[in-house]
C-alpha positions in Angstrom: 14.9 -12.0 10.1 14.7 -11.3 13.8 12.5 -13.9 15.7 10.2 -12.0 18.1 9.2 -15.2 19.8 12.8 -16.0 20.5 13.5 -12.5 21.8 10.4 -12.6 24.0 11.5 -16.1 25.3 14.9 -14.6 26.2 13.2 -11.9 28.2 10.7 -14.2 29.9 13.2 -17.0 30.8 14.7 -15.3 33.9 11.2 -14.8 35.3 10.0 -18.4 34.9 11.4 -21.3 36.8 11.1 -24.9 35.7 10.7 -24.2 31.9 13.4 -24.3 29.2 13.6 -21.5 26.6 12.2 -23.7 23.8 9.2 -24.6 26.0 8.5 -20.9 26.7 8.8 -20.2 22.9 6.3 -23.0 22.2 3.8 -21.4 24.6 3.9 -17.9 23.2 0.7 -17.1 21.2 -0.4 -14.5 18.6 -3.8 -13.2 19.8 -6.6 -13.3 17.2 -7.6 -9.8 18.4 -4.7 -7.3 18.1 -6.2 -5.3 21.0 -4.9 -8.2 23.2 -1.3 -7.5 22.1 1.0 -8.6 19.4 2.0 -11.6 21.5 0.6 -13.3 24.6 1.9 -15.7 27.2 -0.6 -17.9 29.0 0.3 -18.7 32.6 -2.0 -21.7 33.3 0.9 -24.2 33.0 2.9 -22.3 35.6 0.3 -22.7 38.4 1.6 -26.1 39.5 5.2 -25.2 39.2 5.0 -21.9 41.0 2.0 -22.8 43.3 0.2 -19.6 42.5 -3.0 -18.6 40.7 -2.3 -18.0 37.0 -3.6 -14.3 37.1 -1.1 -13.5 40.0 1.7 -15.1 38.0 0.8 -13.1 34.9 0.7 -9.9 36.9 4.1 -10.5 38.4 5.7 -11.3 35.0 4.1 -8.3 33.3 5.5 -6.0 36.0 8.9 -7.5 35.8 9.3 -7.1 32.0 7.4 -3.8 31.6 10.6 -1.7 31.1 12.1 -3.9 28.3 13.0 -1.8 25.2 11.4 -4.4 22.9 7.9 -3.5 24.2 5.8 -0.4 23.9 3.7 -1.7 26.8 2.9 -5.0 28.7 -0.4 -5.8 30.3 -1.7 -8.7 32.4 -5.2 -9.8 31.6 -6.5 -12.6 33.7 -4.0 -15.5 33.2 -2.3 -13.9 30.2 0.7 -11.6 29.8 -0.1 -9.4 26.7 2.9 -7.8 25.0 2.8 -5.0 22.5 6.1 -4.9 20.7 7.7 -1.6 19.6 6.0 -0.7 16.3 9.0 1.3 15.2 11.4 -1.6 15.9 9.1 -4.0 14.0 8.7 -1.7 11.0 12.5 -1.1 10.7 13.2 -4.9 10.9 10.5 -6.2 8.7 10.4 -3.6 5.9 14.2 -3.5 5.9 14.4 -7.3 5.5 11.9 -7.4 2.7 13.6 -4.6 0.8 16.9 -6.5 1.2 15.6 -9.9 0.1 13.1 -8.8 -2.7 11.9 -11.8 -4.7 13.6 -14.1 -2.1 11.6 -12.8 0.8 10.3 -15.8 2.7 12.8 -18.2 1.0 14.6 -20.6 3.3 17.5 -23.1 3.3 15.9 -25.5 5.7 15.8 -28.1 2.9 19.4 -27.7 1.7 20.9 -31.0 0.6 17.6 -32.9 0.7 15.7 -34.1 -2.3 11.9 -34.0 -2.4 9.9 -35.7 -5.2 6.4 -34.4 -5.9 4.2 -36.5 -8.1 1.1 -34.7 -9.3 -1.4 -34.2 -12.1 -0.8 -37.7 -13.7 -3.7 -37.9 -16.2 -4.6 -41.0 -18.0 -3.5 -41.2 -21.6 -6.2 -41.2 -24.2 -8.7 -39.8 -21.7 -9.9 -36.3 -21.2 -7.8 -33.8 -19.1 -10.9 -32.8 -17.2 -11.8 -30.5 -14.3 -11.3 -33.5 -11.9 -7.6 -33.3 -12.7 -7.2 -29.7 -11.7 -6.9 -30.5 -8.0 -3.9 -32.8 -8.3 -2.3 -30.5 -10.9 -2.5 -27.1 -9.1 -2.2 -28.5 -5.5 0.9 -30.5 -6.5 2.4 -27.6 -8.4 2.0 -25.3 -5.4 3.5 -27.9 -3.0 6.4 -28.2 -5.4 6.9 -24.4 -5.5 6.7 -24.2 -1.7 9.3 -27.0 -1.1 11.5 -25.4 -3.8 11.2 -22.1 -1.9 12.1 -23.8 1.3 15.4 -24.8 -0.2 14.8 -28.5 -1.1 16.1 -30.0 -4.3 12.7 -30.7 -5.7 11.8 -33.1 -8.6 8.4 -32.7 -10.4 7.1 -36.0 -11.7 4.0 -36.5 -13.9 3.3 -40.2 -13.4 1.2 -40.6 -16.6 -1.5 -43.2 -16.6 -0.2 -44.8 -19.7 -0.6 -48.5 -18.9 -3.2 -51.0 -17.8 -6.3 -52.8 -19.0 -7.9 -49.6 -20.2 -5.5 -49.6 -23.1 -6.7 -53.1 -24.1 -10.2 -51.6 -24.1 -9.1 -48.5 -26.1 -7.3 -50.6 -28.8 -10.2 -52.9 -29.0 -12.6 -50.0 -29.5 -10.4 -48.3 -32.0 -10.1 -51.4 -34.2 -13.9 -51.9 -34.1 -15.3 -48.4 -34.4 -12.4 -45.9 -34.8 -10.5 -44.3 -37.7 -7.1 -42.6 -37.9 -8.4 -39.2 -39.4 -10.7 -38.6 -36.4 -8.0 -39.3 -33.9 -5.5 -36.9 -35.7 -8.2 -34.2 -35.8 -9.5 -34.5 -32.2 -7.4 -37.0 -30.3 -9.0 -37.0 -26.8 -12.6 -36.4 -27.9 -12.4 -39.2 -30.5 -10.6 -41.7 -28.1 -13.1 -40.8 -25.4 -16.0 -41.6 -27.7 -14.5 -45.0 -28.5 -13.9 -45.7 -24.8 -17.5 -44.8 -24.0 -18.8 -46.9 -26.9 -16.7 -49.9 -25.6 -18.5 -49.8 -22.2 -21.9 -49.4 -23.9 -21.3 -52.4 -26.1 -19.6 -54.5 -23.4 -22.9 -54.3 -21.3 -24.6 -56.1 -24.2 -21.6 -58.4 -25.1 -19.4 -59.2 -22.1 -17.0 -61.1 -24.3 -15.5 -57.7 -25.3 -14.0 -57.5 -21.8 -12.1 -60.8 -22.4 -11.0 -59.5 -25.8 -9.7 -56.2 -24.2 -7.8 -58.2 -21.5 -6.1 -60.4 -24.2 -5.1 -57.3 -26.1 -3.5 -55.8 -22.9 -1.5 -59.0 -22.3 -0.2 -58.7 -25.9 0.8 -55.1 -25.1 2.6 -56.2 -22.0 4.4 -58.8 -24.0 5.6 -56.2 -26.5 3.5 -57.2 -29.6 4.5 -54.6 -32.3 0.9 -53.7 -33.5 -0.4 -53.1 -30.0 2.7 -51.2 -28.9 2.5 -49.0 -32.0 -1.1 -48.0 -31.4 -0.4 -47.4 -27.7 2.6 -45.1 -28.5 0.4 -43.2 -31.0 -2.4 -42.7 -28.4 0.3 -41.5 -25.9 1.9 -39.0 -28.2 -1.4 -37.5 -29.4 -2.7 -37.2 -25.8 0.5 -35.5 -24.6 0.1 -32.8 -27.2 -3.3 -32.0 -25.8 -2.1 -32.2 -22.2 0.8 -29.9 -22.8 -1.5 -27.3 -24.2 -3.2 -27.1 -20.8 0.0 -27.2 -18.9 1.3 -24.3 -21.0 -1.8 -22.3 -20.0 -1.2 -23.0 -16.4 2.5 -22.3 -16.6 3.3 -25.8 -15.3 6.3 -28.0 -16.4 7.7 -31.3 -15.2 11.1 -32.8 -14.8 9.9 -36.3 -15.7 6.9 -37.7 -17.6 7.8 -41.3 -16.6 4.5 -42.9 -16.3 3.4 -46.4 -15.5 4.7 -47.9 -18.7 8.3 -46.8 -17.7 8.2 -49.4 -14.9 6.9 -52.3 -17.0 10.4 -53.8 -17.4 11.2 -53.3 -13.7 8.2 -55.2 -12.3 9.4 -58.8 -12.8 12.3 -58.0 -10.4 9.9 -56.6 -7.9 7.6 -59.7 -8.1 10.7 -61.9 -7.8 11.9 -59.9 -4.7 8.5 -60.3 -3.1 8.7 -64.0 -3.8 12.3 -64.4 -2.5 11.3 -62.6 0.7 8.4 -65.0 1.3 5.7 -62.3 1.0 3.8 -63.7 -2.0 0.9 -66.1 -1.6 -1.0 -67.7 -4.5 -4.7 -67.1 -4.4 -6.8 -68.6 -7.3 -3.9 -68.2 -9.7 -3.3 -64.6 -8.6 -0.3 -63.5 -6.5 -1.1 -61.5 -3.3 0.6 -60.1 -0.2 -1.6 -60.8 2.9 -2.1 -57.7 5.1 -4.7 -59.0 7.5 -2.5 -58.3 10.6 -2.6 -54.6 9.7 -6.4 -54.6 9.2 -5.9 -54.2 5.5 -7.3 -56.3 2.6 -4.7 -58.3 0.6 -2.5 -56.5 -1.9 -3.1 -58.0 -5.4 0.3 -58.1 -7.1 -0.4 -60.0 -10.3 -3.7 -61.3 -11.7 -4.4 -64.9 -12.6 -3.4 -64.2 -16.2 -0.1 -62.8 -15.1 -0.8 -59.2 -15.8 0.3 -56.5 -13.3 -1.7 -53.8 -11.5 -1.3 -50.2 -10.3 0.1 -51.5 -7.0 2.9 -53.5 -8.7 3.9 -50.5 -10.7 3.8 -48.1 -7.7 6.1 -50.4 -5.7 8.5 -50.6 -8.7 8.4 -46.8 -9.1 9.1 -46.1 -5.4 12.2 -48.4 -5.4 13.4 -46.8 -8.7 13.0 -43.3 -7.3 14.9 -44.1 -4.1 17.7 -45.6 -6.1 17.8 -42.7 -8.6 17.1 -39.7 -6.4 17.8 -40.9 -2.8 14.8 -38.8 -1.8 14.1 -37.3 1.7 10.4 -37.3 0.9 8.5 -38.9 -1.9 5.1 -37.0 -2.1 2.1 -38.3 -4.0 -0.7 -35.7 -4.6 -3.6 -38.1 -5.4 -7.3 -38.1 -4.6 -8.6 -39.4 -1.2 -10.3 -42.2 -3.2 -6.9 -43.9 -3.3 -6.3 -43.9 0.4 -6.5 -47.7 0.8 -4.3 -48.2 -2.3 -1.5 -46.1 -0.7 -1.9 -47.7 2.7 -1.4 -51.1 1.0 1.6 -50.5 -1.2 3.5 -48.5 1.4 2.9 -51.3 3.9 4.2 -53.8 1.3 7.4 -51.6 0.8 7.8 -51.7 4.6 7.4 -55.5 4.7 10.1 -55.8 2.0 12.5 -54.3 4.6 12.9 -50.8 3.2 13.2 -48.3 6.1 12.3 -45.4 3.8 8.7 -46.6 3.4 7.5 -43.9 5.7 9.2 -41.2 3.6 6.6 -42.0 1.0 3.7 -39.5 1.7 0.2 -39.6 0.3 -1.2 -36.1 0.2 -5.0 -36.7 -0.4 -7.5 -34.2 -1.6 -11.3 -34.1 -1.8 -13.2 -34.9 -5.0 -14.9 -32.7 -7.5 -18.4 -33.5 -8.6 -20.7 -31.8 -11.1 -23.9 -30.0 -10.0 -26.0 -32.7 -11.6 -24.0 -35.7 -10.3 -20.6 -37.4 -10.4 -18.3 -37.2 -13.4 -17.8 -40.4 -15.4 -15.3 -40.9 -18.2 -17.0 -44.2 -19.1 -20.2 -42.3 -19.7 -18.5 -39.3 -21.4 -19.8 -37.0 -18.6 -16.8 -34.7 -18.1 -15.9 -31.0 -18.2 -12.7 -30.4 -20.1 -10.2 -28.4 -18.1 -9.1 -26.5 -21.2 -12.7 -25.4 -21.7 -12.8 -24.1 -18.1 -9.6 -22.1 -18.5 -10.7 -20.7 -21.9 -14.0 -19.6 -20.5 -12.4 -17.9 -17.5 -10.1 -16.0 -19.8 -13.0 -15.0 -22.0 -15.0 -13.7 -19.1 -12.0 -11.7 -17.8 -11.5 -10.2 -21.2 -15.2 -9.0 -21.2 -14.7 -7.4 -17.8 -11.5 -5.6 -18.9 -13.2 -4.2 -21.9 -16.4 -3.3 -20.1 -14.6 -1.5 -17.2 -12.0 0.0 -19.6 -9.2 -1.4 -17.4 -5.8 0.3 -17.6 -3.6 -2.4 -19.1 -1.0 -2.4 -21.8 -1.9 -6.0 -23.0 -5.5 -7.0 -22.7 -4.9 -10.6 -23.8 -2.1 -11.2 -21.4 -4.0 -9.6 -18.4 -7.1 -11.6 -19.3 -5.1 -14.8 -19.4 -3.2 -14.1 -16.1 -6.3 -13.0 -14.2 -8.8 -15.6 -15.7 -6.5 -18.6 -15.2 -5.5 -17.2 -11.8 -9.1 -17.1 -10.7 -9.5 -20.8 -11.5 -6.2 -21.7 -9.7 -7.0 -19.6 -6.7 -10.5 -21.1 -6.4 -8.9 -24.6 -6.2 -6.4 -23.5 -3.5 -8.6 -21.3 -1.4 -10.1 -24.2 0.7 -8.5 -27.0 2.6 -7.5 -29.6 0.0 -9.3 -32.5 1.7 -12.7 -30.9 1.3 -15.0 -32.3 -1.5 -16.7 -29.7 -3.6 -19.2 -29.3 -6.4 -17.9 -27.6 -9.5 -19.9 -24.5 -10.3 -19.3 -22.1 -13.2 -20.8 -19.2 -11.2 -18.4 -19.7 -8.3 -15.2 -20.2 -10.4 -16.0 -17.2 -12.5 -17.0 -14.9 -9.6 -14.3 -12.2 -9.3 -15.9 -10.5 -6.2 -14.8 -11.0 -2.6 -11.9 -13.1 -1.4 -10.8 -14.3 -4.8 -7.6 -14.5 -6.9 -8.5 -11.4 -8.9 -8.9 -9.4 -5.7 -5.4 -10.3 -4.6 -4.0 -9.7 -8.0 -5.7 -6.3 -8.2 -4.2 -5.4 -4.8 -0.7 -6.2 -6.2 -1.5 -4.1 -9.3 -2.7 -1.2 -7.0 0.6 -1.3 -5.1 2.5 -1.2 -8.4 0.4 1.8 -9.5 1.3 3.7 -6.3 5.0 3.0 -6.9 4.7 4.2 -10.5 3.0 7.4 -9.3 5.6 7.9 -6.7 8.3 7.9 -9.3 11.7 6.1 -9.6 13.6 8.6 -7.4 11.3 8.2 -4.4 11.2 4.4 -4.9 15.0 4.2 -5.0 15.3 6.5 -2.0 12.7 4.4 0.0 14.6 1.2 -1.0 17.8 2.7 0.4 16.4 3.7 3.8 13.4 5.1 5.6 12.3 6.5 8.9 10.4 3.6 10.7 8.7 6.0 13.1 6.6 7.2 10.2 4.9 3.8 9.7 3.5 3.0 13.1 -0.2 3.6 12.7 -2.7 0.8 13.4 -3.2 0.0 9.7 0.5 0.1 8.9 1.3 -2.1 12.0 -1.3 -4.7 11.1 0.1 -5.0 7.5 3.7 -5.2 8.8 2.8 -8.0 11.2 1.2 -10.0 8.3 4.3 -9.4 6.1 6.5 -10.6 9.0 4.5 -13.8 9.4 5.0 -14.8 5.7 8.1 -17.0 6.1 6.5 -18.9 9.0 3.3 -19.3 6.9 5.2 -20.8 4.0 7.1 -23.2 6.3 3.7 -24.3 7.9 2.2 -24.8 4.4 5.1 -27.1 3.5 4.9 -29.0 6.7 1.2 -29.6 6.3 1.2 -30.0 2.5 -1.5 -27.3 2.5 -1.3 -24.5 -0.1 -4.5 -23.0 1.3 -2.5 -21.7 4.3 -0.6 -19.4 1.8 -3.9 -18.5 0.0 -5.6 -17.4 3.2 -2.6 -15.4 4.3 -2.2 -13.4 1.1 -5.9 -12.6 1.2 -5.3 -11.2 4.7 -2.3 -9.2 3.5 -4.3 -7.8 0.6 -7.1 -6.8 2.9 -4.7 -5.2 5.3 -2.9 -3.4 2.5 -6.2 -2.0 1.2 -7.1 -0.8 4.7 -3.7 0.9 4.9 -4.3 2.5 1.5 -7.7 3.7 2.6 -6.6 5.0 6.0 -3.3 6.7 5.0 -2.5 9.1 2.2 0.7 7.6 0.9 2.1 10.2 -1.5 2.1 13.1 1.0 4.2 16.3 0.8 6.4 15.4 3.7 9.3 13.5 2.1 10.2 11.4 5.2 6.6 10.2 5.6 6.2 9.6 1.9 9.5 7.6 1.7 8.5 5.4 4.7 5.1 4.7 3.4 6.4 3.9 -0.1 8.9 1.5 1.6 6.0 -0.3 3.2 4.2 -0.4 -0.2 7.2 -2.0 -1.8 7.4 -4.6 1.1 3.7 -5.5 0.7 3.9 -5.7 -3.1 6.9 -8.1 -2.8 5.3 -10.3 -0.1 2.0 -10.6 -2.1 3.8 -11.3 -5.4 5.9 -14.0 -3.7 2.7 -15.6 -2.3 0.9 -15.5 -5.7 3.9 -17.2 -7.3 3.9 -20.0 -4.7 0.3 -20.7 -5.7 1.3 -20.8 -9.4 -0.3 -17.5 -10.2 0.9 -14.4 -12.1 1.1 -11.0 -10.4 0.0 -8.4 -13.1 1.3 -4.9 -12.6 -1.7 -3.3 -14.2 -5.3 -4.2 -13.8 
């Protein structure tokens, strides 16, 4: 795809002394108001170099480049050179490129030969897969898709929470109050009830905590009874988790959780000891981090059991040895910021120069309208219930509005689940938010269903145009027929799509893609409203149909990067 900023920099360079081409490119802006041009060049920085007032510099540059074929017109406004590119040129280049690339439009090879690991979702075994997990799950899945689209060799890891003292509590509770039949019938709900019961009883009888710790030590030491119960809890939990992943269309390359690293931790502890980093503190082993204004990292407890941090250090070393990653990305809540600062610093102190390639991508927390969720108290909203309810509401809307779809169930699932996913990805990931049924299931305004409907509308136009017209438009078109204001605004947004995807990857921020496809959907609907597409004039019809194909492809690719379906009928 042609780079307009680069072409403009080539045109500007002979007019500007003292700045390299890459510096000029970096200064070129896209005005928020299209009345101020497609691109603008601010001249403030040139005042010292050229010893002139910025408005005078802008006027001189504008007059010098006015006759360039790339521009329809050039204006100087105060200290800015405002450039309006040839609409016909842009239409020919952009639409032509999208028609050529199809499903690959926006794809890049900038990550070729580099491996990126994305760790996300990572629910705890034997605990509910609740609405709080949706953020890591869908943000991580979108980041994976974006990096894959950018050409990286991307590995998806679900680092299951299948180890730790909570399993001592779970086994203790199961032995005291549980039964096998209930767990087989409703694994997570039964295990959650036992876990909740444990904490209620432990408040009355603190010795239960000691009993649970002793059971976990047995589990770490490989005692057959404890290991058998733990494996059973894990298998039953994964069956339930996979049902939700299937609904979301999410798969993983590895389910290696914390337990996978249990036999790798002694070597890590020994390495820390050999490198003089371990200090004994009341029987526990720690790494002091005072000089970095961080609290000490607790590596082993006084009873010898390990912690999250020990397992994360072991996991990072294993992943570097196994995948030789370029980036090792962790999509984990902002609550864990300190934890990540500590263990990444320990990795650095161990002498591993790839420590800074481990990236924590934090996100804000989800709370309920009546307070914070708590697994211990059994106050959770099951993610599966949210998805099912969204699908049910969508089905009701389809039936009520007599929507033209060949498969009601499939459309209800694609749109309902898409609404939930889009809701999660529509705001900056770091923001906290309160879960609200009304908001999640509101299909009006800038929502997932609105974007999906726009895609379906484009598909409907192409069906009505007929296969012959679509084939002709795909083969060639008269770009001069798609130069109206609404067509040009849509074409500009389609053109920006590859840059938007790259920025979303660089910032680990799927909401950048979400915002952009909403803008494209709005621009498409304005184009649809302003222009009659299937006109009698064959050249006009062919060109407008070509733009519809380009918009459909760009919106569909954007939806896919969010982990959403793009229905062809709604």
